[in-house]
C-alpha positions in Angstrom: 34.0 63.9 -22.3 30.6 65.6 -22.0 29.4 63.9 -25.2 30.5 60.5 -23.8 28.7 61.1 -20.5 25.5 62.2 -22.4 25.7 59.1 -24.6 26.1 56.9 -21.6 23.1 58.5 -19.8 20.9 58.0 -22.9 21.9 54.4 -23.3 21.2 53.7 -19.7 17.8 55.3 -19.7 16.9 53.5 -22.9 17.6 50.2 -21.3 15.1 51.0 -18.6 12.3 50.8 -21.2 13.5 47.7 -23.0 11.3 44.6 -22.4 12.8 42.1 -20.0 12.5 38.3 -20.4 10.5 36.7 -17.7 10.6 33.0 -17.2 7.2 31.3 -17.5 6.4 29.5 -14.2 3.7 26.9 -13.8 1.4 27.2 -10.8 -1.7 25.5 -9.6 -3.6 28.7 -10.7 -3.1 27.6 -14.4 -5.9 25.1 -13.8 -8.4 28.1 -13.8 -6.8 30.1 -16.7 -9.6 29.0 -19.1 -12.5 29.9 -16.8 -15.1 32.5 -17.8 -14.0 36.0 -16.7 -10.2 35.4 -17.2 -9.2 38.4 -19.3 -6.0 40.2 -20.3 -3.9 41.9 -19.0 -4.4 40.2 -15.6 -5.4 36.8 -16.6 -6.6 34.8 -13.7 -6.6 37.2 -10.7 -6.5 35.8 -7.2 -4.7 38.4 -5.1 -5.6 36.8 -1.8 -4.5 33.3 -2.8 -7.9 31.9 -2.0 -7.5 29.3 -4.7 -3.9 28.2 -4.0 -4.0 24.4 -4.3 -7.8 24.4 -4.8 -9.8 22.0 -6.8 -12.7 22.7 -9.2 -15.3 22.3 -6.5 -13.7 25.0 -4.3 -13.5 27.3 -7.4 -17.2 26.7 -8.2 -18.2 27.4 -4.6 -16.3 30.7 -4.5 -17.7 31.7 -8.0 -21.2 30.9 -6.7 -20.7 33.1 -3.6 -19.2 35.9 -5.7 -22.1 36.0 -8.1 -24.7 35.8 -5.3 -23.2 38.6 -3.3 -22.5 40.7 -6.4 -26.2 40.6 -7.2 -27.1 41.6 -3.6 -24.7 44.5 -3.8 -26.3 45.6 -7.1 -29.7 45.6 -5.5 -28.4 47.5 -2.5 -26.9 50.1 -4.8 -30.1 50.4 -6.8 -32.0 50.8 -3.5 -29.7 53.7 -2.6 -30.3 55.4 -6.0 -34.1 55.0 -5.8 -34.5 56.3 -2.3 -32.0 59.2 -2.8 -34.1 60.2 -5.9 -37.0 60.5 -3.5 -39.0 57.4 -4.4 -40.3 55.7 -1.2 -43.1 53.3 -0.3 -46.5 55.0 0.4 -47.9 54.9 3.9 -46.4 54.4 7.3 -43.6 52.1 8.4 -45.2 51.6 11.9 -48.5 52.1 13.7 -47.3 55.3 15.4 -47.4 57.1 12.1 -43.8 57.2 11.0 -44.0 57.5 7.2 -41.6 55.8 4.8 -40.9 59.3 3.3 -39.6 60.5 6.7 -36.8 57.9 6.9 -33.5 59.5 5.9 -31.1 58.1 3.3 -28.0 56.0 3.8 -26.8 54.8 7.2 -28.9 57.4 9.0 -31.9 55.2 8.0 -30.7 52.4 10.3 -31.2 54.6 13.4 -34.5 56.0 12.2 -36.2 52.6 11.5 -38.0 51.2 14.5 -36.3 48.2 16.1 -39.1 45.8 15.1 -38.7 47.0 11.5 -35.0 46.2 11.6 -35.7 42.8 12.9 -38.2 42.2 10.1 -35.6 43.3 7.5 -33.0 40.9 9.0 -35.6 38.1 9.0 -36.5 38.8 5.4 -32.9 38.9 4.3 -32.3 35.6 6.2 -35.3 34.0 4.5 -34.0 35.1 1.1 -30.6 33.7 1.9 -31.9 30.3 3.1 -34.8 29.7 0.8 -34.7 31.9 -2.4 -31.2 32.9 -3.4 -29.8 29.4 -3.9 -29.3 27.0 -6.6 -31.9 24.3 -5.9 -32.0 22.5 -9.2 -28.4 22.4 -10.1 -28.8 25.0 -12.8 -27.1 25.2 -16.2 -24.0 26.9 -14.7 -22.6 28.1 -11.4 -24.7 31.0 -10.2 -27.8 30.0 -12.1 -30.6 30.9 -9.6 -33.5 30.5 -12.1 -34.4 27.2 -10.5 -36.7 26.4 -13.4 -39.0 29.3 -12.4 -37.6 32.3 -14.2 -36.3 32.4 -17.7 -36.7 35.8 -19.5 -35.8 34.2 -22.8 -32.5 32.6 -21.7 -33.3 29.3 -23.4 -33.8 31.0 -26.7 -30.1 32.1 -26.9 -27.4 30.1 -28.7 -24.4 29.0 -26.7 -22.1 31.8 -27.8 -24.7 34.4 -26.8 -25.2 32.8 -23.4 -21.4 32.7 -22.8 -21.1 36.3 -23.9 -23.9 37.4 -21.5 -22.4 35.5 -18.6 -19.0 37.1 -19.2 -20.3 40.6 -19.1 
């Protein structure tokens, strides 16, 4: 009886690791399965369902916003690294003699910057948002903010290299 019970337990536990057959279902998300950035094992990943019943225009708009804000987050992270390393602008941040070097790192900087300085930062970011960080010319692809002004050799790459660099 003990051998039979052991054999039944082994057979039951082995079945837990056997692959199960899952029926393939077709959804509206399959329309975006061939887009740049879709990679195994997840495939097209939209956990919030922002693209349920969406068209290509909606997809392109969300891709544009994702790329734009991703670049802004990268710049913010780089700013954190640089200032925490101790690199600051020379001189004073205001006429009362508060030096850039005296401003602390991280969120503590928000309270240390004079109010007029914070308003200038907000105005500068708003100007970047409205006039600089946008696709004026239509670009070669969604998120192409070169606007025929910056190139850095992009036009010298072949199509496979361009696709690879955009996918990184």
